[in-house]
C-alpha positions as MATLAB code, in Angstrom:
seq = 'MNGFEKLLRFLTRLEDAKITYRLEHIRDETIMVFVAVPGQYWEVEFFEDGAVEIERFASNGTIEGEPTIEELFSRFSD';
ca = [
     -16.522   -7.084   -8.525;
     -17.947   -5.922   -5.195;
     -15.923   -4.456   -2.350;
     -15.797   -7.702   -0.363;
     -14.396   -9.634   -3.310;
     -11.772   -6.932   -3.899;
     -10.834   -6.975   -0.216;
     -10.401  -10.756   -0.179;
      -8.319  -10.708   -3.361;
      -6.095   -7.935   -1.926;
      -5.594   -9.799    1.371;
      -4.642  -12.964   -0.505;
      -2.090  -11.035   -2.559;
      -0.595   -9.520    0.613;
      -0.338  -12.938    2.238;
       1.198  -14.510   -0.879;
       3.765  -11.684   -0.960;
       4.396  -12.092    2.799;
       3.504   -8.438    3.437;
       2.268   -7.805    6.960;
      -1.068   -6.035    7.397;
      -3.850   -5.457    9.882;
      -7.529   -4.710    9.409;
      -9.179   -1.617   10.864;
     -12.758   -0.347   10.916;
     -12.479    3.446   11.128;
     -15.385    4.635    8.979;
     -18.814    3.006    9.122;
     -18.876    2.209    5.414;
     -15.374    0.774    4.949;
     -12.849   -1.829    5.992;
      -9.314   -0.467    6.048;
      -6.199   -2.517    5.463;
      -3.204   -0.949    7.194;
       0.019   -2.043    5.478;
       3.464   -1.170    6.858;
       6.509   -1.628    4.653;
      10.031   -0.215    5.096;
       9.905    3.583    4.978;
       6.158    3.914    4.476;
       2.726    2.763    5.392;
      -0.452    2.513    3.369;
      -4.111    2.845    4.331;
      -6.242    1.016    1.766;
      -9.995    1.324    2.324;
     -12.544   -0.940    0.658;
     -16.173    0.156    0.219;
     -19.144   -2.180   -0.221;
     -19.871   -0.734   -3.690;
     -16.390   -1.737   -4.912;
     -14.687    1.648   -4.544;
     -11.156    1.637   -3.129;
      -9.328    4.605   -1.574;
      -5.587    4.570   -0.892;
      -3.565    6.957    1.209;
       0.190    6.452    1.341;
       2.566    7.941    3.917;
       6.305    7.938    3.205;
       9.211    8.711    5.510;
      11.641   11.454    4.581;
      14.423    9.243    5.968;
      15.101   11.353    9.063;
      15.594    9.354   12.254;
      14.913   11.323   15.432;
      15.755   10.626   19.061;
      13.694   10.086   22.172;
      13.159   13.825   22.895;
      10.826   13.937   19.894;
       8.281   11.950   21.938;
       7.474   15.157   23.833;
       6.457   16.822   20.558;
       3.900   14.065   20.020;
       2.226   14.798   23.345;
       2.497   18.578   23.211;
       0.991   18.787   19.721;
      -1.717   16.132   19.896;
      -2.941   15.837   23.510;
      -6.299   17.307   24.457;
];
């Protein structure tokens, strides 16, 4: 099965399961499906040759307040 077929099958499964997703094109050779579910999000990338890479990010359960926004800008601004 090629990468496009795998991508279409995966998207159909997400839709059937009523899991929200969005498509991204970050790397030239892939289409990424960004999936957000409670407590985590997944980046699933599909390559033309059929390869699939998955990176999963999970919350540690800590909820922080508005002051944490400043950390975002101080750490990641140019």
